[in-house]
C-alpha positions as CSV (number, residue, x, y, z in Angstrom):
1,M,-20.4,-0.7,5.2
2,F,-17.5,-2.4,3.4
3,V,-15.1,-1.4,5.7
4,P,-16.0,-3.4,8.9
5,M,-16.7,-6.5,6.5
6,L,-13.0,-6.1,5.3
7,L,-11.8,-5.6,8.5
8,T,-13.5,-8.8,9.7
9,F,-12.0,-10.8,7.1
10,V,-8.5,-9.5,8.1
11,V,-8.8,-9.6,11.8
12,E,-10.8,-13.1,12.3
13,N,-8.8,-15.6,13.8
14,E,-11.3,-18.2,13.1
15,V,-10.9,-18.4,9.2
16,D,-11.8,-21.3,7.8
17,M,-9.2,-22.7,5.6
18,S,-10.3,-24.7,3.0
19,A,-8.6,-27.0,0.7
20,T,-9.6,-24.4,-1.9
21,L,-7.6,-21.5,0.1
22,A,-4.2,-22.4,1.1
23,E,-2.5,-20.6,3.7
24,A,-0.3,-18.6,1.2
25,N,-3.4,-17.4,-0.7
26,F,-4.8,-16.4,2.5
27,E,-1.9,-14.4,3.2
28,E,-1.9,-12.7,-0.3
29,M,-5.8,-12.1,0.2
30,C,-5.1,-10.3,3.7
31,E,-2.5,-8.4,2.0
32,A,-4.3,-7.3,-0.9
33,V,-7.3,-6.2,1.9
34,L,-5.1,-4.7,4.1
35,T,-3.7,-2.5,0.8
36,T,-7.5,-1.6,-0.1
37,L,-8.1,-0.7,3.6
38,S,-4.9,1.5,3.7
39,N,-6.1,3.6,0.6
40,L,-9.5,3.9,2.1
41,A,-7.6,5.4,5.3
42,V,-6.1,8.3,3.3
43,L,-9.7,9.6,3.2
44,P,-10.3,11.3,6.5
45,N,-14.2,10.6,6.2
46,W,-13.6,6.9,6.6
47,H,-11.4,6.6,9.8
48,L,-14.3,6.4,12.3
49,E,-15.1,3.2,10.5
50,F,-12.0,1.6,11.6
51,C,-12.4,2.2,15.6
52,P,-14.1,-0.9,16.8
53,F,-11.3,-2.9,15.0
54,L,-8.1,-1.3,16.1
55,P,-7.0,-3.7,19.0
56,S,-7.4,-6.3,16.5
57,V,-5.6,-4.5,13.8
58,F,-2.3,-4.0,16.2
59,K,-2.4,-7.6,17.0
60,L,-1.9,-8.1,13.2
61,L,1.7,-6.6,13.9
62,E,2.6,-9.9,15.9
63,K,2.0,-12.0,12.7
64,D,5.5,-13.6,11.4
65,S,4.7,-12.1,7.9
66,L,6.4,-9.1,6.5
67,P,3.8,-7.8,3.8
68,I,1.2,-8.0,6.6
69,Q,3.4,-6.5,9.1
70,L,4.0,-3.4,6.4
71,Q,0.3,-3.2,5.2
72,T,-0.9,-3.0,8.9
73,L,1.4,-0.3,9.5
74,K,0.7,1.5,6.5
75,L,-3.1,1.6,7.7
76,L,-2.2,2.4,11.1
77,V,-0.2,5.5,9.8
78,N,-2.9,6.6,7.7
79,L,-5.3,6.5,10.4
80,S,-2.9,8.1,13.0
81,T,-3.1,11.4,10.7
82,S,-6.7,11.5,11.6
83,T,-8.0,14.9,13.5
84,E,-11.1,12.9,15.2
85,L,-10.6,12.8,18.7
86,Q,-12.3,9.4,18.7
87,V,-9.9,8.1,16.0
88,L,-7.1,9.2,18.1
89,G,-8.5,7.9,21.4
90,A,-8.9,4.6,20.0
91,L,-5.2,4.4,18.4
92,L,-3.6,5.3,21.9
93,G,-6.0,3.4,23.8
94,S,-5.1,0.0,21.6
95,P,-2.7,-2.5,23.5
96,A,0.6,-2.4,22.0
97,P,1.8,-5.3,20.1
98,T,3.9,-7.6,22.5
99,R,7.0,-7.5,20.3
100,L,6.8,-3.5,19.9
101,L,10.4,-3.4,21.3
102,Y,11.7,-5.8,18.9
103,M,10.1,-3.8,16.3
104,L,11.9,-0.8,17.5
105,S,15.5,-2.5,17.5
106,A,18.3,-2.1,14.8
107,E,17.7,-5.8,13.7
108,S,13.6,-5.1,12.6
109,H,13.4,-4.4,9.1
110,V,14.2,-1.1,7.9
111,E,10.9,-0.6,6.2
112,V,8.8,-1.9,9.3
113,L,11.2,0.6,11.6
114,L,10.7,3.5,9.4
115,R,6.3,3.0,9.4
116,L,6.6,2.5,13.1
117,V,8.7,5.5,14.0
118,T,6.3,7.3,11.9
119,L,3.2,6.3,13.6
120,V,5.0,6.8,17.0
121,A,5.5,10.2,15.7
122,N,2.2,11.1,14.6
123,L,0.5,9.5,17.7
124,E,2.7,11.6,19.9
125,I,1.6,14.9,17.6
126,G,-2.0,13.5,17.7
127,R,-1.8,13.3,21.6
128,A,-0.5,16.5,21.8
129,H,-3.4,18.1,20.2
130,V,-6.1,15.9,22.2
């Protein structure tokens, strides 16, 4: 039940940025929530909880924040190891980020590139088993 709540916090675009919650603090909180979700996604019994949010999670890769991109990719890589057809279908059916080709270029941050290639490889392996 708390996975959807955490995902909603991270993917909501209409977050109230009050004076007590500066943008930098919000980014740190998002990174912490994504880290928690990545750790939960190591366990396959949580994977189905993520399915409704996957298109929004992929959109997080378009943010200019390297920490958010890396944690999002870690989450997606963990989910891409799923053997559940519903999870693999949701991952494969989610729209790719608009900057995907740029992220796969040599100019991309090496950690982003490594995790993105791992994600694509896992999705290909999963697609072959579907």
